[in-house]
N, C-alpha and C positions, 0 to 999 in steps of 0.2 A: 504494500500500500504506500502510495506517495501522496503528500498533501501540498496543495498550492495555497499559500497564505497571501491573501489579497488585502493590502493595507496602505493607508496614508501615514500611519503612525509607526515609524521604524527609525532606528538610529541611522545617521547621526542627529536627526531631529530629536529634540529632547522633550520630555513631558511624561505625565503619568501613564497614558495609554501606550506610549512608545516603550516605556520600561516594561509594562505588562506584556505586550506582544513579544518583545525580544526575549524576556526572561523565560516565557513558556516555549517559544520556538527553539531556543538554544538548549532546552532540556529534552526535546524530542530527539529520536535518533537522527543524526545528521544526514544520513542518506535517504531519509523519508520526507525531507522538507525542501520546498522551493518557495522563494518569496518574490512576489510581484509588488513593487512599491513605487511611490512617487519619488521624484528626484529631490536632491537637497545638497547644498554646498558641503563638500567633503565626502559625498557618498562613494565616489570611486575609490578613495583611499580606504574608507571603512569596509566596503564590500570585498576588497582584495584580501582582507584577513578573516572574512566570515567563514563559518564552518560548513555552510551550505550555499547553493547558488542563490544570488539575489539579482533579479531582473528589474532594471529601473525604467520607468516610463520617462519620457522627455519632459513631462509637465511637473510642476510643483504640487499639483493636487489631482489625484485620481477621482474622476466622477463616473457614474454609471452610464457612460455614453456608448454608442455603437462601436466607436473606434477602440475604446478601452475593453469592451466585451470581446472584440475580435482578437486583440492582443492577448488577453487572458486565455482565450480558447486555444490560441496557437501554443501557448506555454503548456497548457493542459495536455495537448496532443504530443508535443515534442518531448515532454518530461514524463509522460505516462502517469499523470495525476488522476486519482480516482476520488479524492475528497478535497474539499475547499474549506478553509477557515477564514472568515472575515474578521480581522482584528477589531473592527468596529462595525456593527451591523448597518448603521445608517451613515451614508446612503448606499454603500457599495453592495449591500445585500440585494439590491435591485438587479444585479448581474446574474442572479441564479438561473433564470430561464435559459439564457444564452449558454451558460456553462454546463447546464444539465444536457443541453442538446450536443455539447462537445464531448460528452461521455462521462462527466462527473456524476457519481451516484450518491454522494454523501456531503451534506452542507451543515456546517456549524457557524453560527454568527454570534459574536459577543457584544453585549451592551455594557455601558459604563454608567456615568451619571447624567450625561447630557440628554439621553433618550427620554428621561422623565420629563424634561422640558418639552421635547418633541411631542410627547403624549398629550400635553395640554393644548397643543395648537392643531386646529382641524386639518389643515393640509398635510402637515408633518405626520399627524396621527394616522392618516390613511396610508401613507408610505410605510410606516412601521407595521401596520396590519398586513400589507402586501408582503413585506419582507418576512414576517413571522409565518405567513401562510406558505411561502415558497421553500424555506429552509427546513432541515430536519430537526435541528436543535437551536434554541435561542438561549444563550447563557446570561445570567445576571450576577452582579457582584454582592448585593446585600438584599436582605428581606425588604428593606425600604424601596429599593429600585424595582424589586419584583412586584410589589404592590402597585407601583406606578405603571408597570408594563402590562400586567395581567388583564386589566379591563380593555385595553386596546389591541391586544394580540388576537390573531385569528383563532376561532374555536379549534381546540385540539392541539394547539401549540405546545411543544415539549419544552418546558422551561427548566433549566438546570443551573444550580448555583456554581459559579466558577470565579471566586474572588481573586484579587491580587495576592501575592505571597511576599515573603521576606527571605533575603539571602542571609541565613543564620550563620554562615561562615564569615560574612563581612560585618554583620551587626551582632555582637556578642559581648558578654560582661567583661571580657578581658581587654577591651579597647581602652587605650590610654588617652585620656582627655587632658592630661596635665600640661602639655605644650600649649594647647588652646587657652587654658585657664591662665597660664603665665603670660602669654602674648596679649591677652585682653584685660589683664589686671584683675583677675577673678580669684586668685589664690586666697584660700581661707574664707571665702565668702559663700554662704548658702545661695545656690544659683538655680533659678527657674529658666529652663531653655525652651524655646519655641522654634521649630524648624518648619518653615512654610513660606509661600509667596506672600509678599506684603500687599495684601488687598483687604478690603473692609470685611469680607465674609469670614476671614480667618480669625478675627477677634483680637489682634495684637493691641488695638486701642484699649479694649477692656482690660487686658493684662497690665498695661501701663497705668491705667486708672486704679486698678486693684493694688498695684505695687505700693502706693502711698499708705494704704491700709495695712498691708503686710508688714511694712517697715516699722510700724508701731510695735509689732510683736517680735519681729526678726530684724533688728536694726541694720545688720550688714548685708541684707538680702540684695541680690543683683538679678537682672533680667537680661538674658542673652537672646536676641532675635536674629535668627539665621535665615538668610534668603534675601532676594531682591524683589522689587516691584514698585508699582506707581504710588503706593501709599507711604513710602519712606519719609518724605518731607513732612507730611501731615503728622506722622507718628513722632518725629523728632520735635516738632512744635508742641505736641501734646505732652511729651515728657518734660519739656521746660515749664509749661503751664502747671503741670501737676507737681512740680518741685522734685522730680526724681531723675532728671537728666544725668546726674552723676552716677546713677545705679543702672542705667540702661546701656547695653552694648549692641551695636548693629554690626554684624559681620559682613554683610553683603552676600552675594552668591558664592557658594562654596563648591569646588569640583567634587563630583560624586565619590571618588576614592577617599577623600578627606572627610566626608560627611559624618561617618561614625564617631570620629574624635570630637566633633562638635556636640553631638548628642551626649557623649561621655563627659563633656565638660560641665554638664548640669547635674543637679541633685534630684530635680523633679521636672518632668516634661508637661507642658500645658499648651493647649491650642483651643481656646474657647470659641469654636466656630459657631456661626449662627446662620439662619436662613434669611434670605433677602429677596426683594423683588417678587413678592407674592408667591414665593415657592419656586421661582424659576432659577434662583441662584442658591444652590443647596450643596451640602457636602455629600458626595456619593458614598464614601467610606472613611478615608483618612488613614492612609498607610503610615503616616508619620507616627501614629499612636503605636502601631505594631512594631515599627522599627525601634522606637524608644523602649517598648517592652522587651524586645530581643536584646537590647543593650543591658537591660536590668533596671530600668527606671520606672517608678510609679507614674501614671499618666492622669491628667485632668483634661476632659474633653467637653466640648459644647454639645448641646442637644439639637444637632442639625442633621436631617436626613439619616444616612446610614452610619454616622459617626459613633453613636452608642453601641453599634455592633462590633466596633474595634476595641471595646473596653468591657471587661467583666466588672460591672459596677460593684465596688466594695471588695473586690478580690485582686484585680490588677491595677485599679485606680478608681476614679470617680467621674461621673457625668454630671455636669452643672446644668440643671434644667432651665435656668434663666441666664444664658451666657452673656447677656448684655449688662448683668448686674455685677459691678466690681465687688460689693460686699459678699455676694454668693461665691465668687471666684476666690476671694481672700479666705473665706471660711474653709475651703478645701486645701489651699496651699499652706497655710500656717501650720496645721498639725503635721503635715509631711515634712516641712522644713525643720520643725522643732523636734521631731522624733525620727532620727535616722534609721532606727531598727524597724519601725513601722513602715517607713518608705522602702527599706530593703526587702521586707517581706512581700510587699505588693509587687516590687520589681521582679523578685524571684518567681512569683506566681505568673507574672506576665511572660517571662522567658519560657517557662514550662508550657504555657498555653500556645505560644508561637511555635515551639518545637513540635507540639502535638498536632496542630491543625493548620498552620499557616506557612509551611515550608513550600518553596517553589517546586521542588521535585515531586511532592505529593500532588500538587495541583496540576503539574504537567502530565502526570500519570492519569489524572481524571480526564484531561483534554484528550490524551491519546485514546482512551476508551470511547469517548464521544465520537471521535473521528472514525474509529473502526466500526462503530455502531453495535 
């Protein structure tokens, strides 16, 4: 059996879906995979070192056009592919009819977070229904996203959970964060770390506002914000107004191989995400919670979308049900910062949970089974 992976989301393009597709693809048998992807700067150099063939379209964005369908069908025939995996169901799942005529017998299409927004829009909803009707399996990442998809999927759609995973060899409790702490002036300071893009939905502003309250109980507390994004300037101004600018560190974007050491520089991980824009801007899952758990940190999450599914509330961390409330966030952070043994217990439970249920190799095995039917 050979599988054609059709995707716009593939390295060297960066992002959550890109990580998801590449991590699963690279854990399938190398001789069973062919990738058809859109072009991107640096793609030729990246593809030269790939474990499997990568065919690039000339465009920066694959769309379900007749030309793309013909190219995909040519690859199916030349590479002997009998199954197709769409890294993101919408809109490329609309190619299914053409590829079934080319000889493909099995189709799996993965959904992420944005399809729940599609499900709320009439035109996009009809396309999702058509895609779900044509493929054999539609995967979802959380129970939250399944609830959004199920009402708009075609009757009889086979919905299967296939969440993202964690590289537990990269993210583990032995990672040394001391270099990051020293470089950022965090030595000896109880530190809350947040790894995420700097956008309003992620809740860094609520963390900064909560910091003033936390500081009354934990005087030396610091907040490390890891990531870049359009909200940085606003967050810096907010830190000044809140009187905590001296306690907030902005790392900027961090290369992927260095990211574990930034998690490990913290004592507690927090990302109090919230839902915005009447439910159209929502957290699909929040892999950062699971990466932090894999490092051995307790986590504090916001109650947005599928984020609570990445935390075992009271066992690996806590869910703040009012993530826009600085006092509610502070009430969860202070006990963890003041009680390292309690924090360590939650972190150890998180690591155990990730090893048991969230490893990429386990999830790749599940995908392989779906592709075989």
